[in-house]
N, C-alpha and C positions, 0 to 999 in steps of 0.2 A: 475625527469624523463626527458629524452631528446628525440628529434626526433618525437614528437607526430604529427600524421597526423590529418586532420580534423575529428572531432568527429561526427559520424552519430547517436549517441545514446542519444541525448538530451531529447528524449521523453519517454525513457524506462529505467527501473531499473532491471537489470538482477539478482540482489540479492533479489528481492521481490518475494516471493512464488507465488503471484497472476499472475506474468508474465508468469509462466510456466504451467498454467491450460490449458488443451486441447492441441492444437497445439502450444500454448505459443509463444516462441520466434523463432520458426522454420522459419517463413517468413523473419524475420530480419536476421537470420543466413544465409539463402540462399543469401540474398543481400551482407552480409559481406564476404562470401566465394568468391564472384565474385569481389567485389570492395575493400575490406580491410580485408583480412583474419586474420590479427593481429591488433586489434583495441583497442584504449585506452578507458576504461570505467571510467569516472570521479568519484571522491569521492562523497559520499552522507553523510552528517552529520558527525558522528564520524567514519564512515567507510571509509577506504582508497580506492583509486582507484586501478585498476588492468588492466592487458592486457587480452583481450578476444580473444582466439584462436579458430577458427571455421572450418578450412579446414582439411580434413582427414590427408594429408601428414604432416601438421604441428603439429596436435595433436599426431601423432605417434612420431614425433621428440621430443616433450616434454616428452612423456612417456618413451621413449627409453633412454634418456640421463639424468640419475640421478645425474651425476656430475655437469651438468649445471643447471638442473631444479630439485632442491631438495624438498623433502616432509616434512622436519622437521619443516617448518614454518606453517604447516597446510595443510591438503589435501581436505578440504571443505571450502566454503566461510565463514561459520559462525566463523571459527577459523582463517583462512588465513587473513581475512580482518579486524580483531580486534586485540586481544592480543596474537594470536598464540595458539598452542595446548600444553596443560600442559603435554600431554603424549609423546611429541616429543622425539625420540631416544629410547623409551621404548615399543612402540606399532608398529607392523609391518607396518601398513598403514602410519605412520608418522616417519619412520626411513629409513635409506639408508646404503649402504656400508657393511662392514663385519658383523656387529651385525645383520642387517636385514637378510643377507644370512644365518647366523648361526641359527637364530630362525626358518627360513623356513626349514632348513635341519632337525632340531629337530622335527618339526611338520610333516614332510614327513614320519617319522617313524610310525605315527598313521594313515597315509593315503596310506598305501600300497594297491596294487591291490586286495589282498585277503580281507583286511579289508573293502575296499570300496564295494567289491562284496557282502559281508555279509550285509552291510547297504543297498545296492541297492535292495536286495531281499525283505527286510522289507518295503522299500519305495514303491515298486511295489504292494505288498500285501495291504498296507494302501491305496494307490491310488484307487485300485479296490474296496475296501470295502467302501471308502468314496463316490465314484461315484455311486456305486450300491445303497447305502442308499439314496443319493440325488435323484437319478432317481426314486426310489420307492416312495419317498415323493413328486415327481412331480417337484422338483426344490427347490428354496430357495435363500438365499444370497450366491452366489458362493464364494465370498471373505471370509466370516465368516465360512461357513459350510464345505468348501472343502479346498481351497487354504491355509487357515491359519494353517492347521494341517500337511501339507506334508514337506516343507523345515524345519520347526521348529523341527519336530521329527528327521529328518536326522542329523542336526547339534547337537542336544541334544544327540543323540546316540553316536556321535563321541566324544563329550565332557564328556559324562558320567553323564548327568543331570538326576536325578531321575524323574520318571514319574509323581510323585505327584507335582513336582515343575514346570512343563512345562506350565500350564495355566498362572502362574505368569510371566514366561519368555515372553510368547506371548503378554500379556497385555502391558508390558513395552517396548518391542522392537517396537511395533506399534507406540509409542509416542516419542521415543528418537530422531528420525531423521525427523519426519513429524508429521502432525496432521490431524485428520479427521474434525476438526472444525477450522474455520478461527480465532476465538477468543481465541484459546487455548494458543497461544503465546509461548515464550521461557521458561517460568517458568515450564510448564508441561514437556517439553523436558528435562530440567535440572534435574527435579525430577525423571523422568523415568531413565535417565542415572545413577543417583546416586543410585537408588534402584538396578539396575543391577550390578553395581560395588560392592556394599555392599554384594549382594547375592554371587557373584563369589569369593569374599574374604573369606567368610565363608566356601563355598564349597571347595575351594582350600586348606584352612587350615586343613580340615579333611583328606586330602590326602598327606600332607607333611610327609615324612618319610616312605611312603608306596611305595616301588619300584614297577615299572610296573610288572604285573604278568598276566599270561594267554596268549592266542594267540593274542588277540587284546586289548592292553592297551589303555585307553582313553587318549585324548589329555591333559586334565588337569593334570593327574598323570604323563604323560611324561614331561610336562613343569615344574611342581613344584619340581620334583626330578631330572631334567636334568641339563645339563651344556652346555656352549658354550665355546669351547677352554679352558676347565678346570675351567671356572668361572660359579658358580651357577647362576640360574635365580632368581631374587628377587621375592617375593610374589607380590609386586606391579606390576612388569612387567607381571607376569602370569595373574593377574586380568585384566589388560588393554587388553591383547591379547585375553582373553576369551570374553570380551566385543566386540572386533573387529570381532572375529570369529562368534559370535552369530548374530551380526548385518548384516555382510556380507552374512552369510549362510542362514539367514531367510528372511530378508526384500527384497533383490533383486530378489531371485527366486520366492517368493510369488507374487510380483508385476508383474513379467513376466508371471506367470500363469494367473493371473486375466486379464491382458492386452491382453494375447493371446486369451482367450475366447472371450473377447470383439471384438477382431479383426476377429475371426471366424464368429461371429454374423454379423458384418458389411460387411463381404465378404463371402456371402453364397457359391459362386463358389469354394472358397478355402476349406470351410467346406466339401462340397460334394467331392472334390478331396481327402481330407484327409480321409474321410470315405471309399473312393474307394481303399485305400491302399498305399498312398504316403509313401516313406521311412521316418524314424523318424529323422535321423540326420540333413538333410538339413532343415526340418520343424522346429526343435528346434532352429537352428541357425537363421532362419528368425524371429521367435518369439522374440528371444533375440535382434536382430537388431531393429525390429519394435517397441518394447516396450522400450528399453534402460532404465531400471529402475533407474540406477544412471546416472544423466544427465551431471555431470561435475566432473573434478578432479582438485584440486588446487596444485600449485607448487610455489616455490620461486626461482628466478634467483640467483644462487650462485656466478656467475661471470658475467661481462658484456658480452652480446652476441647479435647476430642478428638473427631474425627469420622472414622469408618471407620479407626480406629487411627492417624490422623495428628494430631499436636499442632498446634494453632492458637493463636497468641498473641493476647492482648487487643489490639485496634486493627487487627488484620489485616483486609484486604479479602477478602470471600468472594463469588464469583459462582456462583450455582446455575443450571445450564443446563436450562431447562424443555423445550426441544426434545430434549435427550438423555434426560431422564426420560420423556418421552412416547414414546420409542423403545426403552425398556429391555425387553429380552427376558424378564426375570424378572417383569415386571408385565403385559406385552402380548404374548401369543403371536403370532409372526409379525408384528412391528411394521411391517415393510416392505410389508405387504398392506393396501390400502385396502378396508375392509370395513364397509359401512353397517349391518350387523347386529351389529357387535362388542358383546359384553356378557360380563362387566362392562367398563366403560370409565372408569376413575378417572383421567382425564387431569388434568394440572396447568395447563392453559391459562388457568384463572381463578385460579391460585395455590392456596394452602392456608392454613388457620389464620386468624389475625386480619386478614390482608390479603386474604382471599378477595374477589374482585371484587364490589363492591356492585351492579353493573349486570349480573350474570351472567344473571339471568332475562330481562332486556330483550334482551341479545345473542342468547340462544337463540331468542327469539320472532322477532327480525329475520332470523336465518339461516334458521330454519324457514319463515317466511313467503315468503322469496325462493325457496327451492327448491320449496315447494308451488306457487307461481305458475309456475315453470318446468315443473313436471310437468303442470300444467293446460294450458299454452299451447304447449309446444315438444315436437316429436317428434325432430328431428335437431339435435344440438348439435355443432358443429365449429369448429375454430380456423382463422382466415384469415390469421394472421401470428404471429410469435413473441411470447411474453409479454415484457414489459419489467420486469426486477427493480428493486426499490427498493434503495438503498444505505444500509445501517444495520447497526450491531452490536447493535441492540436489537430491531428489528422485521424480520420476514421476509415476503416476498410480492411482489406485482407491482403496478406503477403503471398498466400497460396490458395488456389481454387482448382482442385482436381476435377476434370470433366471428361465426359465422353461425347464426342461429336459424330453423328451418323448421318 
């Protein structure tokens, strides 16, 4: 590495999940945006060092330029800072260029407006039923009883996962990228990921040789029987992308819902305004900005480059902090204010550029449907116990949120 500026991070480890509990590193990020927006984070033990990017404009630059900042070295710190990602070049999240674009084009065939409209109708019905049941019960654990069932069902509908298997999927997605217990460690995450990959390998195998039929073919059938520029997609690639879709489609939307309810409780003026009829779209965007469920994205410098005046060598690891960008004062006036009418709101919770979340529309429908159902059913929203944070250096949010709904 060359050109390292003085390191302000001698007392903090940004790869440690404990660093990101609550407000986590946000105070440090505020300082870094002002003093050193591209800062060197030194190695720790067997983990290599990386460049920490905190300013909105620079995070956008990293996400926009896949030729300079590639994803194949790993898109999260757990892989980026160790031995890399074994799925590189075969999974959307860790691929770039023509192959990445080809897989996205194939998946778009299963994400047409008519297909999404049909799924959205089911999401709205489920949201109303779940909130109605929770309200009649007086409340409960919002994370477990409500939020856990909405995004999971939506992405499972699109993938064609049978209803009987969905509790298994939820159990393992909750552990693959984060933990509800500090002591769970990496072994639980590896086991969960392995179980999901094995499940999707079996499911995809049952659909091989069954060409898409009907008005709305599921994504697994499209992939396993599809091709990119005449080249079939391997079963291995299908399985990896199923894993990526289920994780992206379930975890992030679910955490945004839970964090959004927590924010409504903490800001009763916004809850009252929401109940009085605020429009859905800006409210959903603010919930996504405020919660920022995926807090970073990892990249590797493919060529020598300069970012914010800092020289970055080819091969260097780069971590762009989405939660810092979503709190950048130069882009979001008063970013510490939860404002359901905020506009414009160009948050980066769905990334930017070629890796912009393919399920962004679905996630917005899910979050909007949930909060519309709350508005219709619930007058008083209170917490009955402390929220339980998840432990992750990649995801941020709560695994439990006890609430009373009246």
